[in-house]
VMD Tcl script that builds the backbone (N, CA, C; Angstrom):
set m [mol new atoms 228]
animate dup $m
set s [atomselect $m all]
$s set {name element resname resid chain x y z} {
  {N N UNK 1 A 0.820 -1.192 0.000}
  {CA C UNK 1 A 0.000 0.000 0.000}
  {C C UNK 1 A 0.866 1.259 0.000}
  {N N UNK 2 A 1.918 1.275 0.764}
  {CA C UNK 2 A 2.801 2.439 0.831}
  {C C UNK 2 A 3.470 2.702 -0.516}
  {N N UNK 3 A 3.841 1.642 -1.216}
  {CA C UNK 3 A 4.486 1.798 -2.521}
  {C C UNK 3 A 3.534 2.484 -3.493}
  {N N UNK 4 A 2.258 2.147 -3.452}
  {CA C UNK 4 A 1.282 2.795 -4.330}
  {C C UNK 4 A 1.192 4.290 -4.053}
  {N N UNK 5 A 1.241 4.674 -2.790}
  {CA C UNK 5 A 1.179 6.091 -2.440}
  {C C UNK 5 A 2.431 6.828 -2.900}
  {N N UNK 6 A 3.564 6.171 -2.789}
  {CA C UNK 6 A 4.815 6.766 -3.264}
  {C C UNK 6 A 4.753 6.959 -4.770}
  {N N UNK 7 A 4.284 5.947 -5.484}
  {CA C UNK 7 A 4.174 6.044 -6.940}
  {C C UNK 7 A 3.187 7.134 -7.344}
  {N N UNK 8 A 2.080 7.245 -6.610}
  {CA C UNK 8 A 1.093 8.286 -6.893}
  {C C UNK 8 A 1.702 9.667 -6.663}
  {N N UNK 9 A 2.412 9.831 -5.560}
  {CA C UNK 9 A 3.058 11.112 -5.263}
  {C C UNK 9 A 4.093 11.457 -6.329}
  {N N UNK 10 A 4.843 10.459 -6.759}
  {CA C UNK 10 A 5.846 10.681 -7.804}
  {C C UNK 10 A 5.168 11.109 -9.104}
  {N N UNK 11 A 4.077 10.454 -9.444}
  {CA C UNK 11 A 3.338 10.791 -10.665}
  {C C UNK 11 A 2.790 12.221 -10.591}
  {N N UNK 12 A 2.212 12.581 -9.443}
  {CA C UNK 12 A 1.667 13.928 -9.273}
  {C C UNK 12 A 2.761 14.987 -9.354}
  {N N UNK 13 A 3.906 14.703 -8.770}
  {CA C UNK 13 A 5.024 15.641 -8.828}
  {C C UNK 13 A 5.524 15.797 -10.260}
  {N N UNK 14 A 5.604 14.690 -10.982}
  {CA C UNK 14 A 6.027 14.737 -12.381}
  {C C UNK 14 A 5.063 15.586 -13.201}
  {N N UNK 15 A 3.769 15.419 -12.981}
  {CA C UNK 15 A 2.776 16.226 -13.697}
  {C C UNK 15 A 2.922 17.706 -13.363}
  {N N UNK 16 A 3.139 18.006 -12.100}
  {CA C UNK 16 A 3.315 19.394 -11.672}
  {C C UNK 16 A 4.544 20.021 -12.334}
  {N N UNK 17 A 5.622 19.288 -12.370}
  {CA C UNK 17 A 6.850 19.780 -13.006}
  {C C UNK 17 A 6.630 19.995 -14.497}
  {N N UNK 18 A 5.942 19.058 -15.153}
  {CA C UNK 18 A 5.663 19.198 -16.584}
  {C C UNK 18 A 4.814 20.432 -16.870}
  {N N UNK 19 A 3.796 20.677 -16.047}
  {CA C UNK 19 A 2.954 21.862 -16.233}
  {C C UNK 19 A 3.771 23.139 -16.082}
  {N N UNK 20 A 4.649 23.162 -15.098}
  {CA C UNK 20 A 5.486 24.338 -14.876}
  {C C UNK 20 A 6.456 24.540 -16.035}
  {N N UNK 21 A 7.008 23.446 -16.530}
  {CA C UNK 21 A 7.935 23.520 -17.667}
  {C C UNK 21 A 7.234 24.094 -18.890}
  {N N UNK 22 A 6.016 23.643 -19.148}
  {CA C UNK 22 A 5.246 24.144 -20.287}
  {C C UNK 22 A 4.945 25.634 -20.121}
  {N N UNK 23 A 4.597 26.049 -18.921}
  {CA C UNK 23 A 4.319 27.468 -18.664}
  {C C UNK 23 A 5.561 28.321 -18.906}
  {N N UNK 24 A 6.711 27.836 -18.482}
  {CA C UNK 24 A 7.968 28.565 -18.688}
  {C C UNK 24 A 8.277 28.680 -20.173}
  {N N UNK 25 A 8.105 27.587 -20.900}
  {CA C UNK 25 A 8.361 27.596 -22.345}
  {C C UNK 25 A 7.467 28.621 -23.030}
  {N N UNK 26 A 6.197 28.660 -22.674}
  {CA C UNK 26 A 5.273 29.617 -23.293}
  {C C UNK 26 A 5.689 31.053 -23.011}
  {N N UNK 27 A 6.133 31.323 -21.793}
  {CA C UNK 27 A 6.563 32.681 -21.461}
  {C C UNK 27 A 7.799 33.071 -22.265}
  {N N UNK 28 A 8.754 32.163 -22.380}
  {CA C UNK 28 A 9.951 32.459 -23.169}
  {C C UNK 28 A 9.614 32.617 -24.644}
  {N N UNK 29 A 8.690 31.815 -25.147}
  {CA C UNK 29 A 8.294 31.937 -26.550}
  {C C UNK 29 A 7.702 33.311 -26.828}
  {N N UNK 30 A 6.900 33.810 -25.913}
  {CA C UNK 30 A 6.294 35.128 -26.079}
  {C C UNK 30 A 7.363 36.221 -26.140}
  {N N UNK 31 A 8.295 36.174 -25.226}
  {CA C UNK 31 A 9.378 37.164 -25.205}
  {C C UNK 31 A 10.243 37.022 -26.458}
  {N N UNK 32 A 10.522 35.794 -26.855}
  {CA C UNK 32 A 11.337 35.541 -28.045}
  {C C UNK 32 A 10.666 36.095 -29.294}
  {N N UNK 33 A 9.358 35.873 -29.440}
  {CA C UNK 33 A 8.629 36.399 -30.602}
  {C C UNK 33 A 8.710 37.918 -30.648}
  {N N UNK 34 A 8.555 38.537 -29.498}
  {CA C UNK 34 A 8.606 39.999 -29.452}
  {C C UNK 34 A 9.985 40.516 -29.858}
  {N N UNK 35 A 11.022 39.883 -29.364}
  {CA C UNK 35 A 12.385 40.294 -29.722}
  {C C UNK 35 A 12.619 40.105 -31.213}
  {N N UNK 36 A 12.226 38.959 -31.754}
  {CA C UNK 36 A 12.423 38.696 -33.189}
  {C C UNK 36 A 11.661 39.693 -34.053}
  {N N UNK 37 A 10.424 39.979 -33.669}
  {CA C UNK 37 A 9.618 40.936 -34.426}
  {C C UNK 37 A 10.307 42.297 -34.461}
  {N N UNK 38 A 10.707 42.757 -33.307}
  {CA C UNK 38 A 11.337 44.082 -33.248}
  {C C UNK 38 A 12.667 44.103 -33.998}
  {N N UNK 39 A 13.404 43.009 -33.953}
  {CA C UNK 39 A 14.674 42.943 -34.669}
  {C C UNK 39 A 14.431 42.960 -36.176}
  {N N UNK 40 A 13.432 42.200 -36.636}
  {CA C UNK 40 A 13.122 42.176 -38.068}
  {C C UNK 40 A 12.655 43.538 -38.561}
  {N N UNK 41 A 11.891 44.215 -37.737}
  {CA C UNK 41 A 11.381 45.534 -38.107}
  {C C UNK 41 A 12.418 46.626 -37.853}
  {N N UNK 42 A 13.520 46.249 -37.240}
  {CA C UNK 42 A 14.538 47.217 -36.825}
  {C C UNK 42 A 13.866 48.355 -36.060}
  {N N UNK 43 A 13.042 47.960 -35.127}
  {CA C UNK 43 A 12.185 48.901 -34.427}
  {C C UNK 43 A 12.452 48.877 -32.923}
  {N N UNK 44 A 13.722 48.885 -32.569}
  {CA C UNK 44 A 14.075 48.919 -31.153}
  {C C UNK 44 A 14.368 50.352 -30.731}
  {N N UNK 45 A 13.757 50.740 -29.642}
  {CA C UNK 45 A 14.112 52.006 -29.007}
  {C C UNK 45 A 14.497 51.674 -27.573}
  {N N UNK 46 A 15.107 52.618 -26.903}
  {CA C UNK 46 A 15.582 52.359 -25.535}
  {C C UNK 46 A 14.468 51.867 -24.616}
  {N N UNK 47 A 13.283 52.440 -24.770}
  {CA C UNK 47 A 12.164 52.010 -23.917}
  {C C UNK 47 A 11.810 50.542 -24.142}
  {N N UNK 48 A 11.872 50.107 -25.407}
  {CA C UNK 48 A 11.572 48.701 -25.714}
  {C C UNK 48 A 12.583 47.775 -25.054}
  {N N UNK 49 A 13.835 48.155 -25.140}
  {CA C UNK 49 A 14.894 47.334 -24.546}
  {C C UNK 49 A 14.719 47.280 -23.031}
  {N N UNK 50 A 14.431 48.417 -22.431}
  {CA C UNK 50 A 14.200 48.442 -20.980}
  {C C UNK 50 A 12.993 47.586 -20.596}
  {N N UNK 51 A 11.939 47.665 -21.395}
  {CA C UNK 51 A 10.728 46.882 -21.118}
  {C C UNK 51 A 11.012 45.377 -21.220}
  {N N UNK 52 A 11.751 44.978 -22.245}
  {CA C UNK 52 A 12.091 43.563 -22.401}
  {C C UNK 52 A 12.992 43.083 -21.267}
  {N N UNK 53 A 13.939 43.914 -20.870}
  {CA C UNK 53 A 14.793 43.566 -19.725}
  {C C UNK 53 A 13.956 43.357 -18.472}
  {N N UNK 54 A 13.003 44.258 -18.270}
  {CA C UNK 54 A 12.148 44.169 -17.092}
  {C C UNK 54 A 11.311 42.888 -17.127}
  {N N UNK 55 A 10.776 42.535 -18.296}
  {CA C UNK 55 A 10.003 41.294 -18.422}
  {C C UNK 55 A 10.859 40.081 -18.071}
  {N N UNK 56 A 12.084 40.066 -18.584}
  {CA C UNK 56 A 12.979 38.943 -18.288}
  {C C UNK 56 A 13.332 38.889 -16.805}
  {N N UNK 57 A 13.594 40.040 -16.218}
  {CA C UNK 57 A 13.922 40.078 -14.788}
  {C C UNK 57 A 12.750 39.597 -13.938}
  {N N UNK 58 A 11.536 40.039 -14.278}
  {CA C UNK 58 A 10.357 39.593 -13.535}
  {C C UNK 58 A 10.167 38.087 -13.687}
  {N N UNK 59 A 10.363 37.609 -14.888}
  {CA C UNK 59 A 10.200 36.185 -15.163}
  {C C UNK 59 A 11.196 35.356 -14.362}
  {N N UNK 60 A 12.459 35.746 -14.391}
  {CA C UNK 60 A 13.464 34.963 -13.674}
  {C C UNK 60 A 13.304 35.099 -12.169}
  {N N UNK 61 A 12.942 36.278 -11.701}
  {CA C UNK 61 A 12.750 36.477 -10.265}
  {C C UNK 61 A 11.574 35.646 -9.766}
  {N N UNK 62 A 10.499 35.620 -10.527}
  {CA C UNK 62 A 9.315 34.861 -10.133}
  {C C UNK 62 A 9.639 33.370 -10.038}
  {N N UNK 63 A 10.394 32.854 -10.996}
  {CA C UNK 63 A 10.682 31.421 -11.006}
  {C C UNK 63 A 11.713 31.015 -9.965}
  {N N UNK 64 A 12.614 31.904 -9.606}
  {CA C UNK 64 A 13.602 31.517 -8.602}
  {C C UNK 64 A 13.011 31.520 -7.203}
  {N N UNK 65 A 11.870 32.185 -7.030}
  {CA C UNK 65 A 11.262 32.192 -5.703}
  {C C UNK 65 A 10.305 31.028 -5.491}
  {N N UNK 66 A 10.012 30.290 -6.548}
  {CA C UNK 66 A 9.126 29.132 -6.399}
  {C C UNK 66 A 9.894 27.980 -5.771}
  {N N UNK 67 A 9.284 27.353 -4.812}
  {CA C UNK 67 A 9.896 26.197 -4.170}
  {C C UNK 67 A 8.837 25.166 -3.870}
  {N N UNK 68 A 9.295 23.956 -3.741}
  {CA C UNK 68 A 8.421 22.887 -3.282}
  {C C UNK 68 A 8.829 22.596 -1.854}
  {N N UNK 69 A 7.886 22.716 -0.964}
  {CA C UNK 69 A 8.177 22.540 0.454}
  {C C UNK 69 A 7.655 21.184 0.905}
  {N N UNK 70 A 8.537 20.410 1.475}
  {CA C UNK 70 A 8.154 19.133 2.047}
  {C C UNK 70 A 8.051 19.345 3.546}
  {N N UNK 71 A 6.852 19.166 4.080}
  {CA C UNK 71 A 6.656 19.427 5.502}
  {C C UNK 71 A 6.840 18.193 6.357}
  {N N UNK 72 A 6.874 17.045 5.714}
  {CA C UNK 72 A 6.991 15.810 6.475}
  {C C UNK 72 A 7.696 14.787 5.604}
  {N N UNK 73 A 8.666 14.110 6.150}
  {CA C UNK 73 A 9.406 13.124 5.369}
  {C C UNK 73 A 8.675 11.798 5.239}
  {N N UNK 74 A 7.509 11.687 5.835}
  {CA C UNK 74 A 6.763 10.435 5.796}
  {C C UNK 74 A 5.585 10.554 4.841}
  {N N UNK 75 A 5.283 9.445 4.217}
  {CA C UNK 75 A 4.099 9.366 3.373}
  {C C UNK 75 A 3.139 8.411 4.053}
  {N N UNK 76 A 1.934 8.885 4.309}
  {CA C UNK 76 A 0.942 8.047 4.999}
  {C C UNK 76 A 0.460 6.917 4.099}
}
mol reanalyze $m
mol bondsrecalc $m
mol representation Tube
mol addrep $m
């Protein structure tokens, strides 16, 4: 019975990680598209660069603060 709970927890954690990975990829794709568009149009101004930097900083700051907290080393 305990092995089934461990396997279930492992499966749920894997799903959670996959969802987070997909969300990160989508965010990077959005920023990448914007950079490519502006580069192709040669339409970069200082404000655009500052805005893109800020988006990247917010993105990286948000993801580095995410943690998985284990409150108990036992699985019921």
